C-alpha positions in Angstrom: 150.9 49.1 166.4 153.5 51.2 164.7 152.4 54.5 166.3 153.0 53.1 169.8 156.7 52.8 169.0 156.9 56.4 167.8 157.0 55.5 164.1 154.6 57.5 162.0 152.9 56.5 158.7 154.3 58.3 155.7 152.4 61.4 154.6 150.4 61.3 151.4 152.3 62.8 148.5 151.8 66.6 148.1 149.9 67.4 144.9 150.8 70.7 143.2 148.3 72.0 140.6 149.7 74.6 138.1 149.0 75.9 134.6 149.9 73.4 131.8 153.0 74.4 129.9 154.7 72.8 126.9 157.3 71.2 129.2 154.5 69.2 130.7 153.3 67.7 127.4 155.5 64.5 127.7 153.7 63.6 131.0 150.3 64.7 129.7 150.7 62.6 126.6 151.8 59.6 128.5 148.6 59.8 130.6 146.5 60.6 127.5 147.7 57.4 125.8 147.0 55.3 128.9 143.4 56.5 129.5 142.0 57.3 126.1 141.5 55.0 123.0 141.9 58.1 120.8 144.2 60.5 122.5 144.5 64.2 121.7 147.6 65.2 119.8 150.4 67.3 121.4 149.5 70.0 118.8 145.9 70.2 120.0 147.1 70.7 123.6 149.5 73.4 122.4 146.7 75.2 120.5 144.4 75.1 123.6 147.2 76.4 125.9 147.9 79.4 123.6 144.2 80.6 123.9 144.7 81.6 127.5 142.1 84.4 127.5 139.2 81.9 127.6 140.8 78.5 128.3 142.6 77.0 131.3 144.6 73.8 131.2 146.1 72.6 134.4 148.4 69.8 135.4 148.7 68.0 138.8 152.2 67.1 139.8 153.8 65.1 142.5 157.5 65.8 142.9 157.5 67.5 139.5 156.0 64.4 137.8 152.7 65.0 135.9 150.1 62.7 137.4 146.9 64.4 136.0 145.5 67.2 134.0 142.3 69.0 133.2 141.1 71.5 130.6 138.4 74.1 130.5 137.0 76.5 127.8 134.8 79.5 128.7 132.6 81.4 126.3 130.7 84.2 127.9 128.9 82.9 130.9 129.2 79.2 130.0 132.2 77.0 130.6 132.9 73.5 129.4 135.3 71.0 131.0 137.1 69.5 128.0 139.0 66.8 129.8 140.1 65.5 133.2 142.5 62.6 133.4 144.7 61.0 136.1 147.4 58.5 135.6 145.9 55.1 136.5 148.8 54.6 139.1 147.7 57.7 140.9 143.9 57.3 140.8 141.9 57.2 144.1 144.1 59.9 145.7 141.7 62.8 145.1 143.8 64.2 142.3 140.7 64.5 140.0 138.9 66.2 142.8 141.7 68.7 143.2 141.8 69.4 139.4 138.0 69.8 139.3 138.1 72.2 142.3 140.7 74.3 140.6 138.9 74.3 137.3 135.7 75.4 138.9 137.5 78.3 140.5 138.9 79.1 137.1 135.5 78.9 135.4 134.2 81.4 138.0 137.2 83.7 137.4 136.6 83.6 133.7 133.0 84.7 134.2 131.1 81.5 133.9 127.7 81.1 135.5 127.2 77.5 134.3 129.6 74.7 133.4 129.0 71.6 131.3 130.9 68.4 130.5 130.6 65.0 128.9 131.4 61.7 130.6 131.1 58.1 129.5 127.8 56.6 130.5 129.6 53.7 132.2 132.1 55.9 134.1 130.3 55.8 137.4 133.3 57.0 139.5 133.6 60.2 137.4 129.9 60.8 137.5 129.9 60.6 141.3 132.8 63.1 141.3 131.0 65.5 139.1 127.8 65.2 141.1 129.8 66.4 144.2 130.5 69.6 142.2 126.8 70.0 141.5 126.7 68.5 138.0 123.5 66.7 137.0 122.6 64.7 133.9 120.8 66.6 131.2 121.1 64.5 128.1 122.9 61.8 126.1 125.2 62.1 123.1 124.8 58.9 121.2 128.1 57.1 120.2 130.1 60.2 121.3 133.1 58.0 122.1 133.1 56.3 118.7 136.3 54.4 119.3 134.7 52.4 122.0 131.1 52.7 120.8 129.9 54.4 123.9 127.5 57.1 124.6 128.3 60.3 126.6 126.2 61.6 129.5 126.0 65.4 129.3 126.2 66.9 132.7 125.6 70.5 133.7 125.8 72.7 136.8 124.2 76.1 137.0 124.7 79.2 139.3 128.4 78.6 140.1 128.7 82.2 141.1 126.2 82.0 144.0 127.0 81.9 147.7 125.5 78.4 147.9 127.9 77.1 145.3 130.8 78.9 147.1 129.9 76.9 150.2 129.9 73.7 148.1 133.4 74.5 147.0 134.5 75.4 150.5 133.2 72.0 151.7 135.1 70.2 149.0 138.3 72.2 149.7 138.0 71.2 153.4 138.6 67.6 152.3 141.6 68.4 150.2 145.0 68.6 152.0 146.9 71.8 151.3 144.1 73.6 149.5 142.9 77.0 150.6 139.1 77.5 150.3 137.7 79.7 147.5 
């Protein structure tokens, strides 16, 4: 066994989550093209980033390389997750969990009491992730993802400002390295 010889296993890469800036768009667009059949345009991302009073777009980076991103819009006491994407080479390393955690904190900071999102009906991994954050299915949008002829599952979570939800976020944060609880 390697440890018996004093050799340790390498640490998992440290993920940094920060606000999306124009300089991140090259990395964001590379991921966007890999994971979506009809990617957003760079101009759409720029427009979203400039509305910082009710929107929050984040990137996840490892060693300054963009490996994921997420967007959120908040209107009054309702927020909507517009997108969450992780580079396929970096999936299964809890990057989407980290992005969702940070976005839920942002939703609360922006005054949201409820948060919604859409996800492909066949994307079971994403649905399980969102369920950890308290999202539940509430409806279907038929042929929402027209480019792949797939329906969207509408998911919703309520009462994100409660102590109970705060404990949920603390529990999630406990499983994320280098994250301080809400």
